[in-house]
C-alpha positions, 0 to 999 in steps of 0.5 A, spaced: 536 378 595 541 383 593 543 389 598 541 396 596 534 398 593 530 393 591 524 397 588 527 403 584 521 407 584 517 406 591 523 404 595 525 398 600 519 399 605 512 397 605 506 399 610 505 396 617 497 396 614 500 391 609 504 387 613 498 386 618 494 384 613 498 378 611 498 376 618 491 376 619 490 373 612 494 367 614 491 367 621 484 366 617 486 361 612 491 357 617 488 358 624 492 362 629 496 357 632 499 355 625 500 362 622 503 364 629 508 358 628 510 360 621 511 367 622 516 366 628 519 361 623 519 366 617 522 371 623 527 367 625 530 366 618 530 374 617 534 374 624 539 370 621 540 374 615 540 380 619 546 377 623 549 374 617 549 381 614 552 384 620 558 379 620 556 377 627 555 369 625 558 366 632 561 372 634 566 373 640 563 381 640 560 382 647 553 383 648 553 390 649 557 391 642 553 386 638 546 388 641 547 395 638 549 393 631 542 389 631 538 394 634 541 399 629 539 394 623 532 393 625 531 400 629 529 407 626 536 407 622 534 400 619 528 396 617 524 399 623 521 392 625 522 395 632 526 398 637 530 394 642 530 398 648 534 393 652 538 386 652 540 383 658 543 376 660 544 372 666 546 364 665 541 361 660 536 367 660 536 372 655 531 378 656 529 383 650 525 389 651 522 392 645 518 398 643 514 400 637 514 393 635 510 392 628 507 386 631 503 390 636 502 396 632 495 398 631 492 393 636 487 395 641 489 396 648 488 389 651 488 385 645 491 378 645 495 379 639 502 376 641 509 377 637 510 373 632 515 375 626 518 380 631 520 375 636 522 370 631 527 375 628 530 377 634 531 369 636 534 368 629 539 374 630 541 371 637 541 364 635 546 366 629 550 371 633 551 366 639 551 359 636 545 357 640 538 354 640 533 358 644 526 357 647 522 363 646 516 366 650 513 373 650 513 375 658 510 382 657 506 386 652 505 393 651 498 391 649 496 389 656 499 394 660 507 393 660 512 398 659 515 394 653 514 388 649 518 383 653 521 376 650 524 371 654 529 367 651 532 360 654 538 357 652 537 350 650 
């Protein structure tokens, strides 16, 4: 895919409604576990491409520098996938706090919905940037009373 405008008349962005329809359609067709796994994998590919487009592959830049670049690329000045509130690292654990995620958008409070594509995109970007493999799990959800959608990554 080339950089720049992909659609000359409608622009590069589509609605969350359509994206959510893709997610729920896949869940209906494949089942939730299979859809979830595939959406995470698709997100990882997207995250890798984001890091590559920012020239961050295996970067030596410090976390606070590259995290701002990724946040800008996927936040309000970029694709609007989500807003990265904070990324912190200690030893082999990376914690990422997100808000306004596309995965949680439009869901009812208490919904069991989990981050899939968004989790994968963040995971793929970090893996590409740090040249590591990560295990990932969502440990917080705005849908279930937490302030942020929070992901914990463990360096393998």
